[in-house]
C-alpha positions in Angstrom: -206.0 -24.7 49.2 -206.7 -28.3 47.9 -209.1 -28.5 45.1 -208.8 -32.4 45.1 -208.0 -34.0 48.5 -207.6 -37.8 49.0 -207.0 -39.4 52.3 -206.3 -43.1 53.0 -207.5 -44.5 49.8 -207.6 -48.2 49.3 -208.5 -50.2 46.3 -208.5 -53.8 45.4 -209.1 -56.0 42.3 -210.4 -59.2 43.7 -207.9 -60.3 46.4 -205.1 -58.2 45.1 -204.6 -54.7 46.6 -203.7 -52.1 44.0 -203.8 -48.9 46.2 -202.5 -48.6 49.8 -203.7 -45.7 52.0 -202.9 -43.3 49.3 -202.9 -39.5 50.3 -202.9 -36.9 47.6 -203.5 -33.1 47.5 -204.0 -31.3 44.2 -203.8 -27.5 45.1 -206.0 -25.3 43.1 -204.0 -23.6 40.3 -201.2 -26.2 40.1 -200.1 -28.7 37.5 -199.5 -31.9 39.3 -197.7 -34.9 37.5 -198.5 -38.3 39.0 -195.5 -40.5 38.3 -194.4 -44.0 38.7 -193.3 -47.2 36.8 -195.9 -49.2 34.8 -198.3 -51.1 37.0 -197.9 -48.8 40.2 -201.4 -47.8 40.4 -201.5 -44.4 38.6 -204.4 -45.3 36.2 -206.3 -47.1 38.9 -206.0 -43.8 41.0 -207.4 -41.8 38.3 -210.3 -44.1 37.7 -211.1 -44.0 41.4 -211.3 -40.2 41.1 -213.6 -40.5 38.3 -215.8 -43.1 39.9 -215.0 -45.7 37.2 -214.0 -48.4 39.7 -215.1 -48.8 43.3 -213.1 -47.7 46.3 -212.6 -50.1 49.2 -212.0 -47.3 51.8 -210.8 -43.9 52.3 -212.0 -40.3 51.7 -212.0 -38.2 48.6 -213.3 -34.6 48.2 -213.5 -32.1 45.4 -213.7 -28.4 46.6 -215.1 -29.8 49.7 -217.7 -31.9 48.2 -217.6 -35.7 49.0 -216.8 -37.5 45.6 -217.3 -41.1 46.8 -221.1 -41.0 46.9 -221.4 -39.5 43.4 -221.8 -41.0 40.0 -219.2 -40.4 37.3 -221.6 -38.1 35.5 -222.1 -35.9 38.7 -218.4 -35.7 39.2 -218.1 -34.2 35.7 -220.8 -31.7 36.3 -218.7 -30.6 39.4 -216.1 -29.5 37.0 -213.7 -32.6 36.6 -212.7 -33.2 32.9 -211.0 -36.6 32.2 -208.9 -37.7 29.2 -208.3 -41.4 29.6 -205.3 -43.5 28.4 -205.8 -44.5 24.8 -208.0 -41.4 24.2 -211.2 -43.5 23.9 -212.9 -41.3 21.2 -215.8 -42.6 19.4 -214.3 -43.5 15.9 -217.5 -43.8 14.0 -218.7 -40.4 15.1 -217.7 -37.2 13.6 -215.3 -34.8 15.4 -218.3 -32.4 16.1 -220.4 -35.4 17.5 -217.6 -36.5 19.7 -217.3 -33.0 21.1 -221.0 -32.5 21.6 -221.3 -35.7 23.8 -219.8 -33.8 26.6 -222.3 -30.9 26.5 -224.8 -32.7 28.6 -222.3 -33.1 31.5 -221.2 -29.5 31.5 -220.3 -28.0 34.8 -223.3 -26.8 36.8 -225.6 -27.9 33.9 -224.8 -24.9 31.9 -226.3 -24.8 28.3 -224.7 -23.8 25.1 -222.6 -25.0 22.3 -218.9 -26.1 22.0 -216.9 -23.3 23.7 -214.8 -21.3 21.3 -211.7 -21.9 23.4 -211.7 -25.6 22.1 -211.1 -24.3 18.5 -208.9 -21.6 19.6 -206.6 -24.3 21.3 -207.1 -26.9 18.5 -207.9 -25.2 15.2 -207.5 -28.5 13.3 -210.7 -29.7 15.1 -212.8 -26.9 13.5 -211.2 -27.8 10.0 -212.3 -31.5 10.6 -215.7 -31.1 12.2 -217.3 -33.5 9.8 -214.5 -36.0 9.7 -215.0 -39.2 11.6 -212.8 -39.5 14.7 -211.4 -42.9 13.5 -210.0 -41.1 10.5 -207.8 -38.6 12.4 -204.2 -39.2 13.2 -203.0 -40.3 16.6 -202.1 -36.7 17.6 -205.3 -35.2 16.2 -207.3 -37.8 18.1 -205.6 -36.8 21.3 -206.4 -33.2 20.7 -210.0 -34.4 20.1 -210.0 -36.2 23.4 -208.7 -33.2 25.2 -211.1 -30.9 23.4 -214.1 -33.3 24.5 -213.0 -32.7 28.1 -212.7 -29.0 27.7 -216.2 -28.9 26.5 -217.2 -29.4 30.2 -215.4 -26.1 31.0 -213.6 -28.0 33.9 -211.9 -26.7 36.9 -209.8 -29.7 37.1 -208.5 -31.5 34.0 -207.1 -35.1 34.5 -205.1 -36.5 31.7 -203.7 -40.0 31.7 -200.5 -40.3 29.5 -201.4 -37.6 27.1 -198.2 -38.0 25.1 -198.5 -41.7 24.6 -198.1 -42.7 20.8 -198.0 -39.0 19.7 -195.6 -37.6 17.3 -193.0 -35.2 18.9 -194.3 -31.9 17.4 -197.8 -32.6 18.7 -196.3 -33.6 22.1 -194.7 -30.2 22.4 -198.0 -28.5 21.3 -200.0 -30.4 23.9 -197.4 -29.4 26.7 -197.9 -25.7 25.7 -201.7 -26.0 25.8 -201.7 -27.6 29.3 -199.5 -24.8 30.6 -201.7 -22.2 28.9 -205.0 -23.6 30.1 -203.4 -23.5 33.7 -202.2 -20.0 33.4 -204.9 -18.3 31.3 -208.1 -20.1 32.2 -207.0 -21.2 35.8 -207.7 -24.9 35.0 -205.9 -27.1 37.7 -204.2 -30.0 36.1 -203.5 -33.7 37.2 -201.7 -35.7 34.6 -200.0 -39.1 34.5 -196.8 -38.9 32.6 -193.7 -41.1 32.3 -191.6 -38.9 30.0 -189.4 -37.0 32.5 -188.5 -34.1 30.0 -192.2 -33.5 29.4 -193.1 -33.7 33.1 -190.3 -31.2 34.1 -191.5 -28.8 31.4 -195.1 -29.0 32.1 -195.7 -29.9 35.7 -195.3 -27.5 38.8 -195.6 -30.3 41.3 -195.1 -34.1 41.3 -196.3 -37.2 43.2 -194.8 -40.7 42.9 -196.7 -44.0 43.5 -194.7 -47.1 43.9 -196.6 -50.4 44.3 -199.7 -48.6 45.1 -198.3 -46.4 47.9 -197.4 -42.7 48.0 -193.6 -42.5 48.3 -192.5 -39.1 47.3 -193.8 -35.6 46.1 -193.4 -31.9 46.2 -192.3 -29.1 43.7 -191.2 -30.5 40.4 -187.9 -28.8 40.9 -187.4 -31.0 44.0 -187.7 -34.3 42.1 -184.2 -35.7 42.8 -182.0 -38.2 41.1 -182.5 -40.5 43.9 -186.3 -40.4 43.6 -185.8 -41.2 39.9 -183.5 -44.0 40.4 -185.5 -45.6 43.2 -189.1 -45.1 41.9 -189.0 -44.2 38.2 -186.1 -46.0 36.4 -186.9 -49.5 35.0 
């Protein structure tokens, strides 16, 4: 069953079309990697899902609920967590303050503090609760950004280039955490990732965008050398 279903999605910046009749299904319980060269529309699609940029036409539903009429805040309350490219933490706020920002948008309006799972997955965040976000390393900031999304207790976690600018040991750890969240907490994952080894290790499914169009998809084991040559290799 599709948790996230997109049909015929079109989006434009000014007079330039960025997405062309995109269809995408993210089945509940999967880890789908959205792939493609730079500038092919991957981040644009994620921003459309989150309501951060307007959609020209098409349909988009999350667990049967129409997303297009909803604000970004209400999409978060449905259970969609988003980790943007570049992390976008608040550098002048402490780690604790960054994490608490998400509490107001928790799924279903639930009350309570920062979930224990955040600190189980990222112990360094507990150790650095009173440190400013801007003082953390790149890898620690990425862990903070993911932790902030997990505060929402999401059903769908969306990550845009989670390995970008991160040291290799943290990259491996983030991959393990993504798989663990999926298997243990039943969090469905949609991620954008260009590093093929990471995608193959973490994802269960793939979907390729090329010049704003859906061109290939399926189980990650079915990602062929031809797909890579035609749509992913620079």
